Structure formats: structure tokens, C-alpha cells
PyMOL CGO cylinders between C-alpha atoms (Angstrom):
from pymol import cmd
from pymol.cgo import CYLINDER

trace = [
    CYLINDER, 0.00, 0.00, 0.00, 1.23, 3.46, -0.79, 0.3, 1, 1, 1, 1, 1, 1,
    CYLINDER, 1.23, 3.46, -0.79, 1.41, 6.22, 1.81, 0.3, 1, 1, 1, 1, 1, 1,
    CYLINDER, 1.41, 6.22, 1.81, 1.77, 9.86, 0.89, 0.3, 1, 1, 1, 1, 1, 1,
    CYLINDER, 1.77, 9.86, 0.89, 2.82, 13.00, 2.71, 0.3, 1, 1, 1, 1, 1, 1,
    CYLINDER, 2.82, 13.00, 2.71, 0.69, 12.21, 5.78, 0.3, 1, 1, 1, 1, 1, 1,
    CYLINDER, 0.69, 12.21, 5.78, 0.65, 10.03, 8.88, 0.3, 1, 1, 1, 1, 1, 1,
    CYLINDER, 0.65, 10.03, 8.88, -0.64, 6.54, 8.11, 0.3, 1, 1, 1, 1, 1, 1,
    CYLINDER, -0.64, 6.54, 8.11, -1.37, 3.09, 9.55, 0.3, 1, 1, 1, 1, 1, 1,
    CYLINDER, -1.37, 3.09, 9.55, 0.76, 0.32, 8.09, 0.3, 1, 1, 1, 1, 1, 1,
    CYLINDER, 0.76, 0.32, 8.09, -0.68, -2.94, 6.79, 0.3, 1, 1, 1, 1, 1, 1,
    CYLINDER, -0.68, -2.94, 6.79, 0.72, -6.44, 6.50, 0.3, 1, 1, 1, 1, 1, 1,
    CYLINDER, 0.72, -6.44, 6.50, 2.92, -6.66, 3.39, 0.3, 1, 1, 1, 1, 1, 1,
    CYLINDER, 2.92, -6.66, 3.39, 4.67, -3.83, 1.55, 0.3, 1, 1, 1, 1, 1, 1,
    CYLINDER, 4.67, -3.83, 1.55, 4.09, -0.18, 2.47, 0.3, 1, 1, 1, 1, 1, 1,
    CYLINDER, 4.09, -0.18, 2.47, 5.89, 2.46, 0.40, 0.3, 1, 1, 1, 1, 1, 1,
    CYLINDER, 5.89, 2.46, 0.40, 6.09, 6.22, 0.29, 0.3, 1, 1, 1, 1, 1, 1,
    CYLINDER, 6.09, 6.22, 0.29, 5.02, 7.88, -2.96, 0.3, 1, 1, 1, 1, 1, 1,
    CYLINDER, 5.02, 7.88, -2.96, 5.37, 11.56, -2.06, 0.3, 1, 1, 1, 1, 1, 1,
    CYLINDER, 5.37, 11.56, -2.06, 8.07, 13.91, -0.79, 0.3, 1, 1, 1, 1, 1, 1,
    CYLINDER, 8.07, 13.91, -0.79, 7.58, 14.71, 2.89, 0.3, 1, 1, 1, 1, 1, 1,
    CYLINDER, 7.58, 14.71, 2.89, 6.85, 18.26, 4.06, 0.3, 1, 1, 1, 1, 1, 1,
    CYLINDER, 6.85, 18.26, 4.06, 7.16, 17.32, 7.77, 0.3, 1, 1, 1, 1, 1, 1,
    CYLINDER, 7.16, 17.32, 7.77, 8.10, 14.33, 9.92, 0.3, 1, 1, 1, 1, 1, 1,
    CYLINDER, 8.10, 14.33, 9.92, 5.52, 11.58, 9.31, 0.3, 1, 1, 1, 1, 1, 1,
    CYLINDER, 5.52, 11.58, 9.31, 4.43, 8.82, 11.71, 0.3, 1, 1, 1, 1, 1, 1,
    CYLINDER, 4.43, 8.82, 11.71, 3.57, 5.36, 10.43, 0.3, 1, 1, 1, 1, 1, 1,
    CYLINDER, 3.57, 5.36, 10.43, 1.78, 3.16, 12.96, 0.3, 1, 1, 1, 1, 1, 1,
    CYLINDER, 1.78, 3.16, 12.96, 2.08, -0.63, 13.04, 0.3, 1, 1, 1, 1, 1, 1,
    CYLINDER, 2.08, -0.63, 13.04, -1.13, -2.71, 13.10, 0.3, 1, 1, 1, 1, 1, 1,
    CYLINDER, -1.13, -2.71, 13.10, -2.66, -2.79, 16.60, 0.3, 1, 1, 1, 1, 1, 1,
    CYLINDER, -2.66, -2.79, 16.60, -3.81, -6.43, 16.46, 0.3, 1, 1, 1, 1, 1, 1,
    CYLINDER, -3.81, -6.43, 16.46, -1.28, -8.38, 14.40, 0.3, 1, 1, 1, 1, 1, 1,
    CYLINDER, -1.28, -8.38, 14.40, -1.17, -12.15, 14.11, 0.3, 1, 1, 1, 1, 1, 1,
    CYLINDER, -1.17, -12.15, 14.11, 1.99, -14.09, 14.91, 0.3, 1, 1, 1, 1, 1, 1,
    CYLINDER, 1.99, -14.09, 14.91, 4.33, -14.11, 11.87, 0.3, 1, 1, 1, 1, 1, 1,
    CYLINDER, 4.33, -14.11, 11.87, 2.71, -11.08, 10.19, 0.3, 1, 1, 1, 1, 1, 1,
    CYLINDER, 2.71, -11.08, 10.19, 5.36, -9.25, 8.18, 0.3, 1, 1, 1, 1, 1, 1,
    CYLINDER, 5.36, -9.25, 8.18, 5.30, -5.49, 7.56, 0.3, 1, 1, 1, 1, 1, 1,
    CYLINDER, 5.30, -5.49, 7.56, 7.76, -3.93, 5.12, 0.3, 1, 1, 1, 1, 1, 1,
    CYLINDER, 7.76, -3.93, 5.12, 8.34, -0.18, 4.92, 0.3, 1, 1, 1, 1, 1, 1,
    CYLINDER, 8.34, -0.18, 4.92, 10.09, 1.70, 2.12, 0.3, 1, 1, 1, 1, 1, 1,
    CYLINDER, 10.09, 1.70, 2.12, 10.59, 5.43, 2.67, 0.3, 1, 1, 1, 1, 1, 1,
    CYLINDER, 10.59, 5.43, 2.67, 9.96, 7.83, -0.21, 0.3, 1, 1, 1, 1, 1, 1,
    CYLINDER, 9.96, 7.83, -0.21, 12.84, 8.58, -2.57, 0.3, 1, 1, 1, 1, 1, 1,
    CYLINDER, 12.84, 8.58, -2.57, 12.99, 12.08, -1.10, 0.3, 1, 1, 1, 1, 1, 1,
    CYLINDER, 12.99, 12.08, -1.10, 12.37, 12.69, 2.59, 0.3, 1, 1, 1, 1, 1, 1,
    CYLINDER, 12.37, 12.69, 2.59, 13.33, 16.37, 2.13, 0.3, 1, 1, 1, 1, 1, 1,
    CYLINDER, 13.33, 16.37, 2.13, 15.23, 16.26, 5.42, 0.3, 1, 1, 1, 1, 1, 1,
    CYLINDER, 15.23, 16.26, 5.42, 12.29, 14.93, 7.42, 0.3, 1, 1, 1, 1, 1, 1,
    CYLINDER, 12.29, 14.93, 7.42, 11.96, 11.61, 9.27, 0.3, 1, 1, 1, 1, 1, 1,
    CYLINDER, 11.96, 11.61, 9.27, 9.78, 8.58, 8.74, 0.3, 1, 1, 1, 1, 1, 1,
    CYLINDER, 9.78, 8.58, 8.74, 8.85, 7.55, 12.30, 0.3, 1, 1, 1, 1, 1, 1,
    CYLINDER, 8.85, 7.55, 12.30, 7.50, 4.03, 12.77, 0.3, 1, 1, 1, 1, 1, 1,
    CYLINDER, 7.50, 4.03, 12.77, 5.62, 3.53, 16.01, 0.3, 1, 1, 1, 1, 1, 1,
    CYLINDER, 5.62, 3.53, 16.01, 4.06, 0.62, 17.84, 0.3, 1, 1, 1, 1, 1, 1,
    CYLINDER, 4.06, 0.62, 17.84, 0.40, -0.07, 17.19, 0.3, 1, 1, 1, 1, 1, 1,
    CYLINDER, 0.40, -0.07, 17.19, -0.74, -0.94, 20.71, 0.3, 1, 1, 1, 1, 1, 1,
    CYLINDER, -0.74, -0.94, 20.71, 0.22, 0.17, 24.21, 0.3, 1, 1, 1, 1, 1, 1,
    CYLINDER, 0.22, 0.17, 24.21, 2.31, -2.86, 25.21, 0.3, 1, 1, 1, 1, 1, 1,
    CYLINDER, 2.31, -2.86, 25.21, 3.92, -3.54, 21.83, 0.3, 1, 1, 1, 1, 1, 1,
    CYLINDER, 3.92, -3.54, 21.83, 7.62, -2.95, 21.20, 0.3, 1, 1, 1, 1, 1, 1,
    CYLINDER, 7.62, -2.95, 21.20, 9.78, -2.87, 18.08, 0.3, 1, 1, 1, 1, 1, 1,
    CYLINDER, 9.78, -2.87, 18.08, 12.99, -4.64, 19.08, 0.3, 1, 1, 1, 1, 1, 1,
    CYLINDER, 12.99, -4.64, 19.08, 12.43, -3.20, 22.57, 0.3, 1, 1, 1, 1, 1, 1,
    CYLINDER, 12.43, -3.20, 22.57, 11.64, 0.34, 21.39, 0.3, 1, 1, 1, 1, 1, 1,
    CYLINDER, 11.64, 0.34, 21.39, 8.38, 2.27, 21.11, 0.3, 1, 1, 1, 1, 1, 1,
    CYLINDER, 8.38, 2.27, 21.11, 9.47, 3.96, 17.87, 0.3, 1, 1, 1, 1, 1, 1,
    CYLINDER, 9.47, 3.96, 17.87, 12.15, 3.61, 15.24, 0.3, 1, 1, 1, 1, 1, 1,
    CYLINDER, 12.15, 3.61, 15.24, 13.17, 6.16, 12.61, 0.3, 1, 1, 1, 1, 1, 1,
    CYLINDER, 13.17, 6.16, 12.61, 14.03, 5.92, 8.93, 0.3, 1, 1, 1, 1, 1, 1,
    CYLINDER, 14.03, 5.92, 8.93, 16.20, 8.94, 8.09, 0.3, 1, 1, 1, 1, 1, 1,
    CYLINDER, 16.20, 8.94, 8.09, 17.56, 8.02, 4.67, 0.3, 1, 1, 1, 1, 1, 1,
    CYLINDER, 17.56, 8.02, 4.67, 15.94, 8.70, 1.32, 0.3, 1, 1, 1, 1, 1, 1,
    CYLINDER, 15.94, 8.70, 1.32, 14.56, 5.39, 0.11, 0.3, 1, 1, 1, 1, 1, 1,
    CYLINDER, 14.56, 5.39, 0.11, 15.46, 3.65, 3.39, 0.3, 1, 1, 1, 1, 1, 1,
    CYLINDER, 15.46, 3.65, 3.39, 13.69, 0.37, 4.05, 0.3, 1, 1, 1, 1, 1, 1,
    CYLINDER, 13.69, 0.37, 4.05, 13.13, -2.22, 6.76, 0.3, 1, 1, 1, 1, 1, 1,
    CYLINDER, 13.13, -2.22, 6.76, 11.18, -5.37, 7.43, 0.3, 1, 1, 1, 1, 1, 1,
    CYLINDER, 11.18, -5.37, 7.43, 9.49, -6.21, 10.73, 0.3, 1, 1, 1, 1, 1, 1,
    CYLINDER, 9.49, -6.21, 10.73, 7.90, -9.47, 11.82, 0.3, 1, 1, 1, 1, 1, 1,
    CYLINDER, 7.90, -9.47, 11.82, 5.44, -9.89, 14.67, 0.3, 1, 1, 1, 1, 1, 1,
    CYLINDER, 5.44, -9.89, 14.67, 6.55, -12.82, 16.82, 0.3, 1, 1, 1, 1, 1, 1,
    CYLINDER, 6.55, -12.82, 16.82, 3.83, -12.66, 19.48, 0.3, 1, 1, 1, 1, 1, 1,
    CYLINDER, 3.83, -12.66, 19.48, 4.10, -11.43, 23.04, 0.3, 1, 1, 1, 1, 1, 1,
    CYLINDER, 4.10, -11.43, 23.04, 3.70, -7.81, 21.85, 0.3, 1, 1, 1, 1, 1, 1,
    CYLINDER, 3.70, -7.81, 21.85, 7.07, -8.00, 20.05, 0.3, 1, 1, 1, 1, 1, 1,
    CYLINDER, 7.07, -8.00, 20.05, 8.00, -6.90, 16.54, 0.3, 1, 1, 1, 1, 1, 1,
    CYLINDER, 8.00, -6.90, 16.54, 11.49, -7.87, 15.36, 0.3, 1, 1, 1, 1, 1, 1,
    CYLINDER, 11.49, -7.87, 15.36, 13.46, -5.95, 12.73, 0.3, 1, 1, 1, 1, 1, 1,
    CYLINDER, 13.46, -5.95, 12.73, 15.45, -7.81, 10.09, 0.3, 1, 1, 1, 1, 1, 1,
]
cmd.load_cgo(trace, "trace")
């Protein structure tokens, strides 16, 4: 699914930016994932100096122990897998 120059909720599968950012943007992981769900994020080709902030989808969830992670590079990408127990792992 494409996300533009706005905050968005990520979905299972590939999520990619299709617009240059005009501010920091927050992308929220699914709140009720199933074990082994995989979410991929590809930042837009031009972040224009802004950040792509990925945040947990539910109160107790963590992303490799963190509440948020940040993509700072143009076209940066990452893959996360939900492994249960409110944990997303980055790989």
C-alpha cells in the first residue's frame, strides 16, 4: 500500500512512500497483528530532510524493545515481523 505525505497506519505486506515529505511523518504498526505477520516499509525517494517515524500499534507492543524507530535516509527500508508477546522484530 502506498502512503503519501501524511501520517498513516501500516498494513501487513509492503508499504511504500510515494510523495516527498513536508514534515516528519508517523507510520503506525497494526494494533492487532497475528503471529508471523510481516510489515515492510520503504521510505519515499525524497524525505526532504524529514523523518519517517515508525511507532508501535498498541500500548504494550515494542519494536525490538523500542516504542518507535526512525528511517532517516531517502529510500530507506526495513522489514518487521510480529513474533507474538507484543514484540516486533526488525530484520
